[in-house]
All heavy atoms as TSV, in Angstrom:
chain	resi	resn	atom	element	x	y	z
A	1	MET	N	N	27.088	-87.998	-8.864
A	1	MET	CA	C	28.307	-87.297	-8.476
A	1	MET	C	C	29.383	-88.342	-8.196
A	1	MET	O	O	29.185	-89.271	-7.441
A	1	MET	CB	C	28.028	-86.460	-7.250
A	1	MET	CG	C	29.218	-85.664	-6.790
A	1	MET	SD	S	28.726	-84.664	-5.383
A	1	MET	CE	C	30.021	-83.527	-5.370
A	2	GLY	N	N	30.552	-88.193	-8.826
A	2	GLY	CA	C	31.647	-89.157	-8.667
A	2	GLY	C	C	32.549	-88.830	-7.508
A	2	GLY	O	O	32.510	-87.755	-6.925
A	3	TRP	N	N	33.389	-89.760	-7.187
A	3	TRP	CA	C	34.357	-89.586	-6.091
A	3	TRP	C	C	35.613	-88.949	-6.637
A	3	TRP	O	O	36.030	-89.176	-7.757
A	3	TRP	CB	C	34.711	-90.945	-5.502
A	3	TRP	CG	C	33.556	-91.523	-4.751
A	3	TRP	CD1	C	32.598	-92.364	-5.228
A	3	TRP	CD2	C	33.233	-91.305	-3.381
A	3	TRP	NE1	N	31.726	-92.705	-4.278
A	3	TRP	CE2	C	32.103	-92.062	-3.106
A	3	TRP	CE3	C	33.809	-90.550	-2.368
A	3	TRP	CZ2	C	31.497	-92.075	-1.848
A	3	TRP	CZ3	C	33.244	-90.582	-1.135
A	3	TRP	CH2	C	32.089	-91.325	-0.891
A	4	SER	N	N	36.258	-88.167	-5.792
A	4	SER	CA	C	37.540	-87.554	-6.181
A	4	SER	C	C	38.474	-87.620	-4.974
A	4	SER	O	O	38.062	-87.854	-3.841
A	4	SER	CB	C	37.371	-86.128	-6.628
A	4	SER	OG	O	36.915	-85.319	-5.592
A	5	TYR	N	N	39.742	-87.407	-5.249
A	5	TYR	CA	C	40.761	-87.425	-4.199
A	5	TYR	C	C	41.786	-86.350	-4.515
A	5	TYR	O	O	42.209	-86.182	-5.660
A	5	TYR	CB	C	41.468	-88.790	-4.154
A	5	TYR	CG	C	42.595	-88.794	-3.171
A	5	TYR	CD1	C	42.340	-88.921	-1.785
A	5	TYR	CD2	C	43.903	-88.710	-3.589
A	5	TYR	CE1	C	43.394	-88.929	-0.889
A	5	TYR	CE2	C	44.932	-88.735	-2.673
A	5	TYR	CZ	C	44.679	-88.840	-1.347
A	5	TYR	OH	O	45.717	-88.843	-0.450
A	6	ARG	N	N	42.199	-85.621	-3.482
A	6	ARG	CA	C	43.253	-84.633	-3.650
A	6	ARG	C	C	43.952	-84.445	-2.343
A	6	ARG	O	O	43.345	-84.261	-1.297
A	6	ARG	CB	C	42.681	-83.298	-4.115
A	6	ARG	CG	C	43.773	-82.301	-4.361
A	6	ARG	CD	C	43.259	-81.049	-4.983
A	6	ARG	NE	N	44.352	-80.093	-5.069
A	6	ARG	CZ	C	44.206	-78.850	-5.335
A	6	ARG	NH1	N	43.008	-78.368	-5.570
A	6	ARG	NH2	N	45.251	-78.051	-5.377
A	7	LYS	N	N	45.283	-84.502	-2.393
A	7	LYS	CA	C	46.113	-84.322	-1.201
A	7	LYS	C	C	47.294	-83.466	-1.590
A	7	LYS	O	O	47.910	-83.675	-2.631
A	7	LYS	CB	C	46.599	-85.698	-0.681
A	7	LYS	CG	C	47.525	-85.620	0.465
A	7	LYS	CD	C	46.851	-85.123	1.722
A	7	LYS	CE	C	47.812	-85.160	2.892
A	7	LYS	NZ	N	47.309	-84.466	4.034
A	8	SER	N	N	47.624	-82.461	-0.743
A	8	SER	CA	C	48.735	-81.584	-1.033
A	8	SER	C	C	49.720	-81.692	0.121
A	8	SER	O	O	49.332	-81.622	1.305
A	8	SER	CB	C	48.217	-80.168	-1.159
A	8	SER	OG	O	49.259	-79.287	-1.451
A	9	ILE	N	N	51.004	-81.866	-0.225
A	9	ILE	CA	C	52.061	-81.958	0.780
A	9	ILE	C	C	52.999	-80.792	0.559
A	9	ILE	O	O	53.556	-80.619	-0.520
A	9	ILE	CB	C	52.828	-83.280	0.640
A	9	ILE	CG1	C	51.866	-84.446	0.807
A	9	ILE	CG2	C	53.941	-83.353	1.648
A	9	ILE	CD1	C	52.462	-85.772	0.396
A	10	LYS	N	N	53.160	-79.936	1.597
A	10	LYS	CA	C	54.019	-78.752	1.480
A	10	LYS	C	C	55.352	-78.981	2.144
A	10	LYS	O	O	55.458	-79.585	3.211
A	10	LYS	CB	C	53.334	-77.561	2.175
A	10	LYS	CG	C	52.113	-77.077	1.503
A	10	LYS	CD	C	51.639	-75.818	2.209
A	10	LYS	CE	C	50.146	-75.703	2.130
A	10	LYS	NZ	N	49.656	-74.546	2.862
A	11	ALA	N	N	56.379	-78.435	1.520
A	11	ALA	CA	C	57.745	-78.454	2.069
A	11	ALA	C	C	58.402	-77.115	1.709
A	11	ALA	O	O	59.050	-77.024	0.676
A	11	ALA	CB	C	58.534	-79.605	1.551
A	12	GLY	N	N	58.204	-76.104	2.484
A	12	GLY	CA	C	58.729	-74.773	2.166
A	12	GLY	C	C	58.008	-74.211	0.966
A	12	GLY	O	O	56.765	-74.216	0.904
A	13	PRO	N	N	58.754	-73.723	-0.029
A	13	PRO	CA	C	58.107	-73.156	-1.218
A	13	PRO	C	C	57.670	-74.211	-2.218
A	13	PRO	O	O	57.054	-73.896	-3.240
A	13	PRO	CB	C	59.193	-72.273	-1.825
A	13	PRO	CG	C	60.456	-72.916	-1.422
A	13	PRO	CD	C	60.190	-73.506	-0.037
A	14	PHE	N	N	57.976	-75.474	-1.952
A	14	PHE	CA	C	57.637	-76.571	-2.869
A	14	PHE	C	C	56.380	-77.282	-2.397
A	14	PHE	O	O	56.192	-77.496	-1.209
A	14	PHE	CB	C	58.788	-77.545	-2.956
A	14	PHE	CG	C	58.635	-78.586	-4.003
A	14	PHE	CD1	C	58.850	-78.261	-5.341
A	14	PHE	CD2	C	58.286	-79.850	-3.692
A	14	PHE	CE1	C	58.707	-79.230	-6.338
A	14	PHE	CE2	C	58.159	-80.842	-4.682
A	14	PHE	CZ	C	58.360	-80.514	-5.983
A	15	ARG	N	N	55.478	-77.646	-3.309
A	15	ARG	CA	C	54.241	-78.336	-2.969
A	15	ARG	C	C	54.060	-79.531	-3.952
A	15	ARG	O	O	54.215	-79.386	-5.142
A	15	ARG	CB	C	53.060	-77.394	-3.108
A	15	ARG	CG	C	51.745	-78.040	-2.723
A	15	ARG	CD	C	50.602	-77.107	-2.910
A	15	ARG	NE	N	50.755	-75.928	-2.034
A	15	ARG	CZ	C	49.986	-74.840	-2.118
A	15	ARG	NH1	N	49.057	-74.764	-3.044
A	15	ARG	NH2	N	50.167	-73.848	-1.281
A	16	LEU	N	N	53.766	-80.670	-3.355
A	16	LEU	CA	C	53.498	-81.889	-4.125
A	16	LEU	C	C	52.016	-82.168	-4.074
A	16	LEU	O	O	51.441	-82.249	-2.980
A	16	LEU	CB	C	54.278	-83.046	-3.552
A	16	LEU	CG	C	54.271	-84.359	-4.330
A	16	LEU	CD1	C	54.948	-84.189	-5.643
A	16	LEU	CD2	C	54.970	-85.440	-3.515
A	17	ASN	N	N	51.342	-82.275	-5.216
A	17	ASN	CA	C	49.915	-82.442	-5.275
A	17	ASN	C	C	49.571	-83.851	-5.781
A	17	ASN	O	O	49.959	-84.220	-6.882
A	17	ASN	CB	C	49.275	-81.423	-6.227
A	17	ASN	CG	C	49.598	-80.009	-5.776
A	17	ASN	OD1	O	49.345	-79.634	-4.657
A	17	ASN	ND2	N	50.144	-79.213	-6.700
A	18	LEU	N	N	48.862	-84.595	-4.967
A	18	LEU	CA	C	48.452	-85.967	-5.335
A	18	LEU	C	C	46.968	-85.962	-5.611
A	18	LEU	O	O	46.198	-85.452	-4.810
A	18	LEU	CB	C	48.762	-86.919	-4.168
A	18	LEU	CG	C	50.182	-86.895	-3.638
A	18	LEU	CD1	C	50.264	-87.699	-2.358
A	18	LEU	CD2	C	51.135	-87.416	-4.673
A	19	SER	N	N	46.573	-86.536	-6.740
A	19	SER	CA	C	45.163	-86.626	-7.076
A	19	SER	C	C	44.867	-87.942	-7.759
A	19	SER	O	O	45.790	-88.744	-8.004
A	19	SER	CB	C	44.768	-85.454	-7.987
A	19	SER	OG	O	45.320	-85.611	-9.265
A	20	ARG	N	N	43.643	-88.120	-8.101
A	20	ARG	CA	C	43.237	-89.344	-8.791
A	20	ARG	C	C	43.863	-89.428	-10.178
A	20	ARG	O	O	44.165	-90.513	-10.674
A	20	ARG	CB	C	41.722	-89.380	-8.889
A	20	ARG	CG	C	41.167	-90.750	-9.109
A	20	ARG	CD	C	39.684	-90.745	-8.992
A	20	ARG	NE	N	39.153	-90.473	-10.321
A	20	ARG	CZ	C	37.858	-90.359	-10.576
A	20	ARG	NH1	N	36.999	-90.469	-9.615
A	20	ARG	NH2	N	37.435	-90.158	-11.768
A	21	ARG	N	N	44.130	-88.299	-10.791
A	21	ARG	CA	C	44.708	-88.266	-12.123
A	21	ARG	C	C	46.243	-88.500	-12.120
A	21	ARG	O	O	46.814	-88.818	-13.162
A	21	ARG	CB	C	44.459	-86.925	-12.782
A	21	ARG	CG	C	43.023	-86.727	-13.124
A	21	ARG	CD	C	42.838	-85.366	-13.767
A	21	ARG	NE	N	41.679	-85.461	-14.590
A	21	ARG	CZ	C	41.642	-85.132	-15.854
A	21	ARG	NH1	N	42.698	-84.665	-16.434
A	21	ARG	NH2	N	40.555	-85.230	-16.541
A	22	GLY	N	N	46.910	-88.268	-10.980
A	22	GLY	CA	C	48.352	-88.459	-10.922
A	22	GLY	C	C	49.010	-87.503	-9.955
A	22	GLY	O	O	48.353	-87.009	-9.042
A	23	VAL	N	N	50.275	-87.212	-10.203
A	23	VAL	CA	C	51.071	-86.375	-9.321
A	23	VAL	C	C	51.460	-85.098	-10.053
A	23	VAL	O	O	51.921	-85.146	-11.189
A	23	VAL	CB	C	52.355	-87.086	-8.851
A	23	VAL	CG1	C	53.187	-86.227	-7.987
A	23	VAL	CG2	C	51.974	-88.397	-8.150
A	24	GLY	N	N	51.301	-83.958	-9.384
A	24	GLY	CA	C	51.732	-82.688	-9.910
A	24	GLY	C	C	52.588	-81.998	-8.879
A	24	GLY	O	O	52.665	-82.436	-7.717
A	25	HIS	N	N	53.241	-80.919	-9.244
A	25	HIS	CA	C	54.058	-80.180	-8.268
A	25	HIS	C	C	54.013	-78.665	-8.612
A	25	HIS	O	O	53.703	-78.285	-9.731
A	25	HIS	CB	C	55.483	-80.692	-8.247
A	25	HIS	CG	C	56.214	-80.548	-9.537
A	25	HIS	ND1	N	56.124	-81.497	-10.534
A	25	HIS	CD2	C	57.019	-79.560	-10.022
A	25	HIS	CE1	C	56.877	-81.109	-11.564
A	25	HIS	NE2	N	57.388	-79.932	-11.283
A	26	SER	N	N	54.306	-77.867	-7.604
A	26	SER	CA	C	54.364	-76.443	-7.808
A	26	SER	C	C	55.437	-75.846	-6.933
A	26	SER	O	O	55.876	-76.465	-5.912
A	26	SER	CB	C	53.021	-75.783	-7.543
A	26	SER	OG	O	52.623	-75.991	-6.226
A	27	TRP	N	N	55.878	-74.678	-7.286
A	27	TRP	CA	C	56.956	-74.006	-6.602
A	27	TRP	C	C	56.626	-72.503	-6.545
A	27	TRP	O	O	56.167	-71.948	-7.545
A	27	TRP	CB	C	58.286	-74.205	-7.320
A	27	TRP	CG	C	59.412	-73.554	-6.645
A	27	TRP	CD1	C	60.176	-74.069	-5.661
A	27	TRP	CD2	C	59.940	-72.241	-6.929
A	27	TRP	NE1	N	61.131	-73.173	-5.298
A	27	TRP	CE2	C	60.995	-72.036	-6.045
A	27	TRP	CE3	C	59.599	-71.257	-7.810
A	27	TRP	CZ2	C	61.720	-70.848	-6.035
A	27	TRP	CZ3	C	60.308	-70.073	-7.797
A	27	TRP	CH2	C	61.377	-69.900	-6.928
A	28	GLY	N	N	56.810	-71.873	-5.406
A	28	GLY	CA	C	56.587	-70.444	-5.293
A	28	GLY	C	C	56.050	-70.086	-3.914
A	28	GLY	O	O	56.122	-70.823	-2.961
A	29	ASN	N	N	55.455	-68.887	-3.872
A	29	ASN	CA	C	54.864	-68.369	-2.655
A	29	ASN	C	C	53.462	-67.853	-2.924
A	29	ASN	O	O	52.898	-68.182	-3.960
A	29	ASN	CB	C	55.770	-67.311	-2.021
A	29	ASN	CG	C	56.053	-66.183	-2.981
A	29	ASN	OD1	O	55.274	-65.887	-3.845
A	29	ASN	ND2	N	57.207	-65.550	-2.839
A	30	ARG	N	N	52.905	-67.044	-2.022
A	30	ARG	CA	C	51.551	-66.542	-2.226
A	30	ARG	C	C	51.465	-65.622	-3.428
A	30	ARG	O	O	50.416	-65.579	-4.100
A	30	ARG	CB	C	51.093	-65.787	-0.993
A	30	ARG	CG	C	50.606	-66.655	0.100
A	30	ARG	CD	C	49.911	-65.876	1.184
A	30	ARG	NE	N	50.492	-64.572	1.387
A	30	ARG	CZ	C	49.921	-63.602	2.057
A	30	ARG	NH1	N	48.782	-63.811	2.626
A	30	ARG	NH2	N	50.520	-62.429	2.221
A	31	LEU	N	N	52.514	-64.863	-3.739
A	31	LEU	CA	C	52.430	-63.908	-4.833
A	31	LEU	C	C	52.708	-64.484	-6.192
A	31	LEU	O	O	52.086	-64.113	-7.181
A	31	LEU	CB	C	53.397	-62.757	-4.551
A	31	LEU	CG	C	53.139	-61.929	-3.307
A	31	LEU	CD1	C	54.224	-60.893	-3.123
A	31	LEU	CD2	C	51.780	-61.279	-3.378
A	32	PHE	N	N	53.670	-65.415	-6.277
A	32	PHE	CA	C	54.088	-65.964	-7.585
A	32	PHE	C	C	54.240	-67.464	-7.455
A	32	PHE	O	O	54.871	-67.951	-6.545
A	32	PHE	CB	C	55.443	-65.326	-7.976
A	32	PHE	CG	C	55.971	-65.868	-9.269
A	32	PHE	CD1	C	55.462	-65.440	-10.470
A	32	PHE	CD2	C	57.005	-66.790	-9.274
A	32	PHE	CE1	C	55.974	-65.920	-11.663
A	32	PHE	CE2	C	57.509	-67.303	-10.450
A	32	PHE	CZ	C	56.991	-66.842	-11.654
A	33	ARG	N	N	53.649	-68.201	-8.380
A	33	ARG	CA	C	53.719	-69.678	-8.316
A	33	ARG	C	C	53.808	-70.262	-9.726
A	33	ARG	O	O	53.133	-69.796	-10.635
A	33	ARG	CB	C	52.475	-70.227	-7.607
A	33	ARG	CG	C	52.467	-71.713	-7.454
A	33	ARG	CD	C	51.443	-72.162	-6.430
A	33	ARG	NE	N	51.812	-71.741	-5.094
A	33	ARG	CZ	C	52.660	-72.393	-4.290
A	33	ARG	NH1	N	53.240	-73.477	-4.697
A	33	ARG	NH2	N	52.915	-71.955	-3.092
A	34	VAL	N	N	54.627	-71.300	-9.891
A	34	VAL	CA	C	54.734	-72.058	-11.111
A	34	VAL	C	C	54.253	-73.476	-10.806
A	34	VAL	O	O	54.705	-74.105	-9.867
A	34	VAL	CB	C	56.212	-72.113	-11.606
A	34	VAL	CG1	C	56.333	-72.944	-12.866
A	34	VAL	CG2	C	56.752	-70.743	-11.844
A	35	THR	N	N	53.321	-73.960	-11.609
A	35	THR	CA	C	52.664	-75.265	-11.370
A	35	THR	C	C	52.823	-76.162	-12.532
A	35	THR	O	O	52.692	-75.747	-13.703
A	35	THR	CB	C	51.167	-75.051	-11.064
A	35	THR	OG1	O	51.034	-74.127	-10.018
A	35	THR	CG2	C	50.495	-76.352	-10.739
A	36	ARG	N	N	53.075	-77.470	-12.285
A	36	ARG	CA	C	53.036	-78.496	-13.312
A	36	ARG	C	C	51.972	-79.503	-12.857
A	36	ARG	O	O	52.117	-80.122	-11.826
A	36	ARG	CB	C	54.393	-79.153	-13.402
A	36	ARG	CG	C	54.488	-80.288	-14.365
A	36	ARG	CD	C	54.730	-79.720	-15.765
A	36	ARG	NE	N	54.850	-80.782	-16.745
A	36	ARG	CZ	C	55.697	-80.771	-17.720
A	36	ARG	NH1	N	56.479	-79.740	-17.838
A	36	ARG	NH2	N	55.724	-81.756	-18.553
A	37	THR	N	N	50.900	-79.631	-13.633
A	37	THR	CA	C	49.787	-80.488	-13.253
A	37	THR	C	C	50.081	-81.952	-13.601
A	37	THR	O	O	51.033	-82.265	-14.305
A	37	THR	CB	C	48.482	-80.052	-13.925
A	37	THR	OG1	O	48.642	-80.171	-15.340
A	37	THR	CG2	C	48.119	-78.641	-13.550
A	38	ALA	N	N	49.214	-82.854	-13.138
A	38	ALA	CA	C	49.391	-84.265	-13.372
A	38	ALA	C	C	49.289	-84.604	-14.858
A	38	ALA	O	O	49.929	-85.562	-15.320
A	38	ALA	CB	C	48.352	-85.056	-12.569
A	39	ASP	N	N	48.528	-83.823	-15.630
A	39	ASP	CA	C	48.406	-84.125	-17.074
A	39	ASP	C	C	49.392	-83.386	-17.938
A	39	ASP	O	O	49.322	-83.408	-19.149
A	39	ASP	CB	C	46.971	-83.897	-17.544
A	39	ASP	CG	C	46.513	-82.454	-17.403
A	39	ASP	OD1	O	47.312	-81.623	-16.953
A	39	ASP	OD2	O	45.353	-82.184	-17.716
A	40	GLY	N	N	50.391	-82.677	-17.300
A	40	GLY	CA	C	51.466	-82.084	-18.039
A	40	GLY	C	C	51.354	-80.575	-18.295
A	40	GLY	O	O	52.273	-80.010	-18.901
A	41	ARG	N	N	50.244	-79.951	-17.963
A	41	ARG	CA	C	50.126	-78.528	-18.182
A	41	ARG	C	C	51.015	-77.732	-17.227
A	41	ARG	O	O	51.180	-78.110	-16.076
A	41	ARG	CB	C	48.698	-78.059	-17.991
A	41	ARG	CG	C	47.795	-78.520	-19.100
A	41	ARG	CD	C	46.358	-78.106	-18.868
A	41	ARG	NE	N	45.834	-78.838	-17.752
A	41	ARG	CZ	C	44.867	-78.462	-16.963
A	41	ARG	NH1	N	44.253	-77.341	-17.194
A	41	ARG	NH2	N	44.438	-79.200	-15.973
A	42	ARG	N	N	51.585	-76.629	-17.697
A	42	ARG	CA	C	52.366	-75.737	-16.856
A	42	ARG	C	C	51.618	-74.410	-16.768
A	42	ARG	O	O	51.131	-73.892	-17.756
A	42	ARG	CB	C	53.731	-75.496	-17.469
A	42	ARG	CG	C	54.608	-76.710	-17.436
A	42	ARG	CD	C	55.894	-76.428	-18.107
A	42	ARG	NE	N	55.595	-75.962	-19.473
A	42	ARG	CZ	C	56.409	-76.054	-20.476
A	42	ARG	NH1	N	57.595	-76.540	-20.320
A	42	ARG	NH2	N	56.063	-75.596	-21.652
A	43	THR	N	N	51.546	-73.849	-15.541
A	43	THR	CA	C	50.785	-72.634	-15.322
A	43	THR	C	C	51.620	-71.671	-14.476
A	43	THR	O	O	52.229	-72.066	-13.477
A	43	THR	CB	C	49.466	-72.932	-14.558
A	43	THR	OG1	O	48.758	-73.915	-15.313
A	43	THR	CG2	C	48.630	-71.703	-14.412
A	44	LEU	N	N	51.640	-70.406	-14.886
A	44	LEU	CA	C	52.226	-69.327	-14.065
A	44	LEU	C	C	51.059	-68.579	-13.410
A	44	LEU	O	O	50.095	-68.226	-14.086
A	44	LEU	CB	C	52.996	-68.349	-14.948
A	44	LEU	CG	C	54.276	-68.798	-15.555
A	44	LEU	CD1	C	54.835	-67.724	-16.474
A	44	LEU	CD2	C	55.274	-69.141	-14.493
A	45	SER	N	N	51.193	-68.277	-12.134
A	45	SER	CA	C	50.161	-67.538	-11.409
A	45	SER	C	C	50.779	-66.378	-10.661
A	45	SER	O	O	51.824	-66.568	-9.993
A	45	SER	CB	C	49.442	-68.440	-10.403
A	45	SER	OG	O	48.875	-69.550	-11.019
A	46	VAL	N	N	50.176	-65.224	-10.766
A	46	VAL	CA	C	50.592	-64.038	-9.996
A	46	VAL	C	C	49.358	-63.549	-9.260
A	46	VAL	O	O	48.334	-63.269	-9.867
A	46	VAL	CB	C	51.153	-62.940	-10.926
A	46	VAL	CG1	C	51.525	-61.715	-10.093
A	46	VAL	CG2	C	52.347	-63.433	-11.709
A	47	ASN	N	N	49.454	-63.466	-7.950
A	47	ASN	CA	C	48.357	-63.008	-7.097
A	47	ASN	C	C	48.750	-61.714	-6.401
A	47	ASN	O	O	49.734	-61.697	-5.651
A	47	ASN	CB	C	48.026	-64.106	-6.036
A	47	ASN	CG	C	47.584	-65.378	-6.694
A	47	ASN	OD1	O	46.698	-65.387	-7.495
A	47	ASN	ND2	N	48.251	-66.439	-6.355
A	48	LEU	N	N	47.987	-60.650	-6.620
A	48	LEU	CA	C	48.290	-59.346	-6.066
A	48	LEU	C	C	47.288	-59.088	-4.924
A	48	LEU	O	O	46.190	-59.609	-4.876
A	48	LEU	CB	C	48.169	-58.288	-7.142
A	48	LEU	CG	C	49.125	-58.442	-8.307
A	48	LEU	CD1	C	48.798	-57.397	-9.378
A	48	LEU	CD2	C	50.540	-58.328	-7.867
A	49	PRO	N	N	47.693	-58.197	-4.003
A	49	PRO	CA	C	46.777	-57.822	-2.933
A	49	PRO	C	C	45.515	-57.188	-3.476
A	49	PRO	O	O	45.534	-56.566	-4.545
A	49	PRO	CB	C	47.581	-56.824	-2.123
A	49	PRO	CG	C	49.015	-57.078	-2.435
A	49	PRO	CD	C	49.004	-57.581	-3.849
A	50	GLY	N	N	44.406	-57.358	-2.762
A	50	GLY	CA	C	43.152	-56.799	-3.178
A	50	GLY	C	C	42.313	-57.738	-4.059
A	50	GLY	O	O	41.301	-57.351	-4.606
A	51	GLY	N	N	42.764	-58.990	-4.226
A	51	GLY	CA	C	42.003	-59.942	-4.973
A	51	GLY	C	C	42.319	-60.011	-6.464
A	51	GLY	O	O	41.647	-60.730	-7.221
A	52	PHE	N	N	43.303	-59.289	-6.925
A	52	PHE	CA	C	43.670	-59.323	-8.321
A	52	PHE	C	C	44.636	-60.486	-8.608
A	52	PHE	O	O	45.549	-60.727	-7.821
A	52	PHE	CB	C	44.359	-57.997	-8.742
A	52	PHE	CG	C	43.459	-56.825	-8.634
A	52	PHE	CD1	C	43.588	-55.970	-7.568
A	52	PHE	CD2	C	42.474	-56.602	-9.592
A	52	PHE	CE1	C	42.760	-54.880	-7.443
A	52	PHE	CE2	C	41.656	-55.522	-9.487
A	52	PHE	CZ	C	41.774	-54.644	-8.405
A	53	HIS	N	N	44.396	-61.214	-9.676
A	53	HIS	CA	C	45.297	-62.303	-10.017
A	53	HIS	C	C	45.396	-62.459	-11.537
A	53	HIS	O	O	44.508	-62.025	-12.287
A	53	HIS	CB	C	44.840	-63.621	-9.381
A	53	HIS	CG	C	43.514	-64.109	-9.900
A	53	HIS	ND1	N	42.341	-63.704	-9.392
A	53	HIS	CD2	C	43.218	-64.979	-10.891
A	53	HIS	CE1	C	41.349	-64.276	-10.032
A	53	HIS	NE2	N	41.875	-65.075	-10.952
A	54	TRP	N	N	46.517	-63.029	-11.955
A	54	TRP	CA	C	46.800	-63.279	-13.372
A	54	TRP	C	C	47.287	-64.721	-13.473
A	54	TRP	O	O	48.103	-65.162	-12.686
A	54	TRP	CB	C	47.843	-62.309	-13.855
A	54	TRP	CG	C	48.288	-62.558	-15.276
A	54	TRP	CD1	C	47.643	-62.184	-16.400
A	54	TRP	CD2	C	49.487	-63.221	-15.712
A	54	TRP	NE1	N	48.340	-62.552	-17.523
A	54	TRP	CE2	C	49.488	-63.210	-17.114
A	54	TRP	CE3	C	50.511	-63.844	-15.039
A	54	TRP	CZ2	C	50.484	-63.775	-17.839
A	54	TRP	CZ3	C	51.531	-64.413	-15.774
A	54	TRP	CH2	C	51.495	-64.388	-17.164
A	55	ARG	N	N	46.782	-65.445	-14.457
A	55	ARG	CA	C	47.148	-66.838	-14.645
A	55	ARG	C	C	47.345	-67.122	-16.104
A	55	ARG	O	O	46.518	-66.702	-16.919
A	55	ARG	CB	C	46.041	-67.722	-14.049
A	55	ARG	CG	C	46.415	-69.172	-13.985
A	55	ARG	CD	C	45.410	-69.949	-13.178
A	55	ARG	NE	N	45.561	-69.552	-11.781
A	55	ARG	CZ	C	44.580	-69.390	-10.929
A	55	ARG	NH1	N	43.331	-69.634	-11.320
A	55	ARG	NH2	N	44.778	-69.017	-9.688
A	56	LYS	N	N	48.432	-67.798	-16.471
A	56	LYS	CA	C	48.685	-68.128	-17.843
A	56	LYS	C	C	49.134	-69.574	-17.954
A	56	LYS	O	O	50.029	-69.998	-17.248
A	56	LYS	CB	C	49.763	-67.260	-18.453
A	56	LYS	CG	C	50.105	-67.584	-19.885
A	56	LYS	CD	C	50.792	-66.472	-20.580
A	56	LYS	CE	C	51.145	-66.900	-21.975
A	56	LYS	NZ	N	50.245	-66.395	-22.947
A	57	THR	N	N	48.490	-70.313	-18.813
A	57	THR	CA	C	48.842	-71.733	-19.070
A	57	THR	C	C	49.877	-71.760	-20.150
A	57	THR	O	O	49.645	-71.213	-21.264
A	57	THR	CB	C	47.605	-72.545	-19.461
A	57	THR	OG1	O	46.649	-72.483	-18.402
A	57	THR	CG2	C	47.985	-73.998	-19.697
A	58	LEU	N	N	51.019	-72.414	-19.937
A	58	LEU	CA	C	52.140	-72.397	-20.868
A	58	LEU	C	C	52.187	-73.591	-21.791
A	58	LEU	O	O	52.692	-73.496	-22.895
A	58	LEU	CB	C	53.451	-72.300	-20.112
A	58	LEU	CG	C	53.641	-71.052	-19.272
A	58	LEU	CD1	C	54.921	-71.151	-18.459
A	58	LEU	CD2	C	53.636	-69.814	-20.121
A	59	GLY	N	N	51.707	-74.722	-21.344
A	59	GLY	CA	C	51.820	-75.895	-22.179
A	59	GLY	C	C	50.556	-76.745	-22.088
A	59	GLY	O	O	49.900	-76.799	-21.074
A	60	GLY	N	N	50.285	-77.449	-23.160
A	60	GLY	CA	C	49.149	-78.343	-23.186
A	60	GLY	C	C	49.527	-79.737	-22.822
A	60	GLY	O	O	50.652	-80.006	-22.383
A	61	ARG	N	N	48.630	-80.645	-23.042
A	61	ARG	CA	C	48.886	-82.059	-22.757
A	61	ARG	C	C	49.841	-82.566	-23.748
A	61	ARG	O	O	50.218	-83.376	-24.210
A	61	ARG	CB	C	47.582	-82.833	-22.767
A	61	ARG	CG	C	46.628	-82.355	-21.748
A	61	ARG	CD	C	45.390	-83.185	-21.836
A	61	ARG	NE	N	44.302	-82.472	-21.153
A	61	ARG	CZ	C	43.163	-83.019	-20.840
A	61	ARG	NH1	N	42.950	-84.243	-21.174
A	61	ARG	NH2	N	42.220	-82.363	-20.249
């Protein structure tokens, strides 16, 4: 099992994600969030009450 690192810094609706692969960021709230990962992928997430969620990846590496 390898080592990993992940740290998230929140500032209101903006979140900065630090990991071993690099830096990513996201913007939104509990219901709707747009994320840009360290490797360049963009993801839209919609989370509804009751455990329902929808996620779509918009861009590849």
